[in-house]
C-alpha positions as CSV (number, residue, x, y, z in Angstrom):
1,M,-71.1,46.0,70.0
2,N,-72.8,44.0,66.5
3,E,-75.5,41.9,66.1
4,V,-74.7,38.5,65.9
5,K,-75.9,37.3,62.9
6,Y,-76.3,33.0,62.8
7,A,-75.6,30.3,60.1
8,G,-78.5,28.7,58.4
9,F,-79.0,25.3,57.4
10,W,-77.6,25.9,53.5
11,I,-74.2,28.1,54.4
12,R,-73.6,25.3,56.9
13,F,-74.2,22.7,54.1
14,V,-72.0,24.4,51.4
15,A,-69.5,24.6,54.3
16,S,-69.4,21.1,54.6
17,F,-69.7,19.7,51.0
18,L,-66.1,21.8,50.6
19,D,-64.9,20.6,54.0
20,T,-65.8,17.2,52.1
21,L,-64.2,18.1,48.8
22,F,-61.4,19.8,50.8
23,L,-60.5,17.7,53.9
24,A,-62.1,14.7,54.0
25,V,-61.5,12.9,50.4
26,P,-58.0,13.7,50.2
27,I,-57.4,12.3,53.7
28,A,-59.1,9.5,52.7
29,I,-57.7,9.0,49.1
30,V,-54.2,9.1,51.2
31,I,-55.5,6.4,53.9
32,Y,-57.0,3.9,51.3
33,F,-53.7,3.8,49.1
34,L,-52.1,2.9,52.9
35,S,-53.9,0.9,52.8
36,D,-53.0,-0.8,50.3
37,G,-56.9,-0.4,48.8
38,N,-57.7,-3.1,52.1
39,W,-60.2,-0.6,54.1
40,F,-62.4,-0.8,51.3
41,D,-63.9,-3.1,48.7
42,F,-64.1,-0.4,45.5
43,S,-64.9,-2.9,43.0
44,Q,-68.1,-3.6,44.8
45,Y,-68.7,0.0,44.9
46,Q,-69.1,0.3,41.4
47,Q,-70.4,-2.7,40.7
48,N,-73.4,-1.5,43.1
49,I,-73.4,1.8,41.2
50,A,-73.7,0.1,37.9
51,Y,-76.8,-1.8,39.2
52,A,-77.9,1.6,41.1
53,M,-77.7,3.4,37.6
54,S,-79.6,0.3,35.6
55,G,-82.6,0.9,37.9
56,N,-82.2,-2.4,39.9
57,A,-81.6,-0.5,43.5
58,D,-82.6,-3.6,45.4
59,K,-79.3,-5.0,43.8
60,A,-77.4,-2.9,44.2
61,L,-78.5,-2.4,48.4
62,A,-78.0,-6.5,49.0
63,N,-74.5,-6.6,49.0
64,Q,-72.3,-3.8,50.9
65,P,-68.6,-3.2,50.9
66,Q,-66.4,-5.1,53.5
67,T,-64.6,-2.5,55.6
68,S,-61.9,-2.6,57.4
69,L,-62.6,-1.6,60.5
70,K,-58.8,-0.4,61.4
71,W,-58.9,1.8,58.4
72,E,-62.6,3.3,59.3
73,L,-61.1,4.2,62.3
74,L,-58.0,5.7,61.2
75,F,-59.7,7.4,58.7
76,E,-62.6,8.9,60.9
77,V,-59.7,10.3,63.9
78,S,-57.3,11.2,61.2
79,V,-60.2,13.8,60.2
80,L,-61.3,14.7,63.3
81,I,-57.9,15.5,64.4
82,I,-57.0,17.3,61.0
83,T,-61.0,19.1,61.6
84,M,-59.8,20.6,65.3
85,L,-56.3,21.2,63.9
86,F,-57.9,23.4,61.6
87,W,-61.0,25.2,64.3
88,R,-57.5,25.8,66.2
89,R,-55.5,27.6,64.0
90,W,-58.8,29.4,62.2
91,R,-60.6,30.2,65.4
92,G,-63.4,28.0,64.4
93,A,-63.2,27.8,61.3
94,T,-62.8,24.7,58.9
95,P,-61.9,25.5,54.7
96,G,-65.3,25.1,54.1
97,K,-66.6,27.3,56.5
98,K,-63.4,29.8,56.3
99,F,-64.6,30.0,52.7
100,V,-68.4,30.6,53.5
101,H,-67.4,33.6,56.2
102,I,-69.1,31.8,59.4
103,K,-67.0,29.9,62.6
104,I,-68.0,28.2,65.3
105,V,-68.0,30.1,68.6
106,D,-69.4,29.5,72.4
107,A,-72.7,30.0,72.3
108,K,-72.7,31.9,75.9
109,T,-69.6,34.2,74.9
110,L,-69.3,34.0,71.4
111,Q,-65.6,33.0,71.8
112,D,-63.4,30.6,70.4
113,I,-64.4,26.9,71.3
114,D,-62.2,24.9,73.5
115,N,-61.1,20.7,72.9
116,K,-63.6,19.9,75.2
117,Q,-66.5,21.9,73.2
118,A,-64.5,20.3,69.7
119,I,-64.0,16.4,71.0
120,T,-67.8,17.1,72.6
121,R,-69.7,18.5,69.2
122,S,-67.2,16.1,66.9
123,I,-68.9,13.3,68.8
124,G,-72.3,15.4,68.8
125,Y,-71.9,14.7,64.5
126,I,-72.3,11.2,65.0
127,V,-75.4,11.3,67.7
128,S,-76.9,14.0,64.9
129,T,-76.5,11.8,62.2
130,L,-77.4,8.3,64.1
131,A,-80.9,10.1,64.8
132,L,-81.8,10.1,61.2
133,L,-80.1,13.8,60.4
134,I,-82.6,15.5,62.9
135,G,-79.7,16.5,64.7
136,F,-78.1,18.7,62.0
137,L,-82.0,19.2,60.3
138,M,-82.7,21.4,63.7
139,V,-80.0,24.1,62.0
140,A,-82.8,25.2,59.9
141,F,-86.4,25.4,62.1
142,R,-84.7,27.1,65.3
143,K,-84.2,31.0,65.4
144,D,-80.4,30.0,66.7
145,K,-79.9,27.6,64.7
146,R,-77.9,25.3,66.9
147,G,-78.3,21.8,65.8
148,L,-77.9,18.9,68.5
149,H,-74.0,18.7,68.2
150,D,-74.7,22.4,68.9
151,L,-76.7,22.2,71.8
152,L,-74.0,19.1,73.2
153,A,-70.9,21.3,72.8
154,G,-72.6,24.8,73.9
155,T,-71.4,25.7,70.7
156,V,-72.9,28.4,67.8
157,V,-72.4,28.9,64.1
158,I,-72.1,32.4,63.3
159,Y,-71.2,34.6,60.3
160,N,-67.2,35.7,60.8
161,N,-67.5,39.7,60.3
162,K,-63.9,40.3,60.9
């Protein structure tokens, strides 16, 4: 039997970055146009970037753009559903994970994750984020490279040897 090789922080970071580019950004563009520009005030984002680039971070942070909760929820649910569809279709991988040859599996059996684990893991991303990103940083320091979301869902990310 092949030895399990756990996927570490940086390879998972690259996979996440690629997923943002190839999954989240296209979904965001579609939802922004579906909302007829009402999801968030893009002009306020542009103004804040200009403030930040000119060295005026206080002013950039003072006026945050208003967002529509309805469209934000549609975005979040859409990303969750699309991600779960990829996990199902590609046996624990999203496009980013597939590109870097890693996948999510059950921590005990190393088999495909089930829907309960997928949903728990997705909700665990929120917990990992709200905990000052510590839930993600745990990956860098644990021997089994599991983040808080992995621990909550009973999953682990490994290199795909197939």
